[in-house]
C-alpha positions in Angstrom: 137.4 88.4 107.2 138.3 86.9 103.8 141.1 88.1 101.5 140.3 87.9 97.8 141.8 89.4 94.7 139.3 92.2 95.0 140.2 93.0 98.6 139.5 92.1 102.1 135.8 91.5 103.0 133.9 90.6 106.1 132.3 87.1 105.7 128.8 88.6 106.1 129.5 90.4 102.8 129.0 87.0 101.0 125.6 86.2 102.6 122.2 87.8 102.6 121.3 88.8 106.2 117.8 88.3 107.5 116.0 91.3 109.0 115.5 90.1 112.5 114.0 86.6 112.1 112.6 87.4 108.7 114.3 86.8 105.4 114.4 89.6 102.8 112.6 87.6 100.2 109.7 87.0 102.6 109.5 90.8 103.2 109.7 91.4 99.4 106.7 89.0 98.9 104.7 90.8 101.7 105.4 94.2 100.2 104.2 93.0 96.8 101.1 91.4 98.4 100.2 94.6 100.3 100.6 96.7 97.2 98.6 94.2 95.0 95.7 94.3 97.5 95.6 98.1 97.9 92.8 100.3 96.7 94.1 101.4 93.3 92.4 104.8 93.5 94.1 105.5 96.8 97.5 103.7 96.9 99.3 103.2 100.2 102.3 105.4 101.1 105.6 103.8 102.3 104.6 104.8 105.9 101.2 103.0 105.5 102.9 99.9 104.1 105.4 99.9 107.0 102.5 100.1 109.4 100.6 97.2 107.7 103.8 95.1 107.8 104.3 96.0 111.5 100.8 94.5 112.1 102.0 91.4 110.4 105.0 91.2 112.8 107.5 92.7 110.3 109.1 95.8 111.9 110.9 97.8 109.2 111.2 101.5 108.7 109.6 103.6 105.9 113.0 104.1 104.3 113.5 100.3 104.1 110.1 99.9 102.5 111.0 102.6 100.0 114.4 100.9 99.3 112.8 97.4 98.9 109.9 98.9 96.7 112.5 100.4 94.4 114.4 97.1 94.2 111.1 95.4 93.2 110.6 98.2 90.5 107.3 99.3 92.1 106.5 102.9 91.7 105.8 105.4 94.5 102.2 105.7 95.7 101.6 109.0 93.8 102.6 107.2 90.5 100.6 104.1 91.2 97.3 106.0 91.3 94.9 105.1 88.5 
């Protein structure tokens, strides 16, 4: 723990934690890559993206995919359709 003028925080508060052995920025890049390579007439859902990532060895939930997609300002699959 660390005491600061803004309160007491766990030390991990100040660091970005990797997901398993994989850094978040790597996962962000992979999500972008999967979405860039998808069929634009039939975009992938968050579940399908999570399954593709799992095949690459990145095990994350659909909710995490949705959260990261929103952080990256990428629309939901129904809004990415051409």
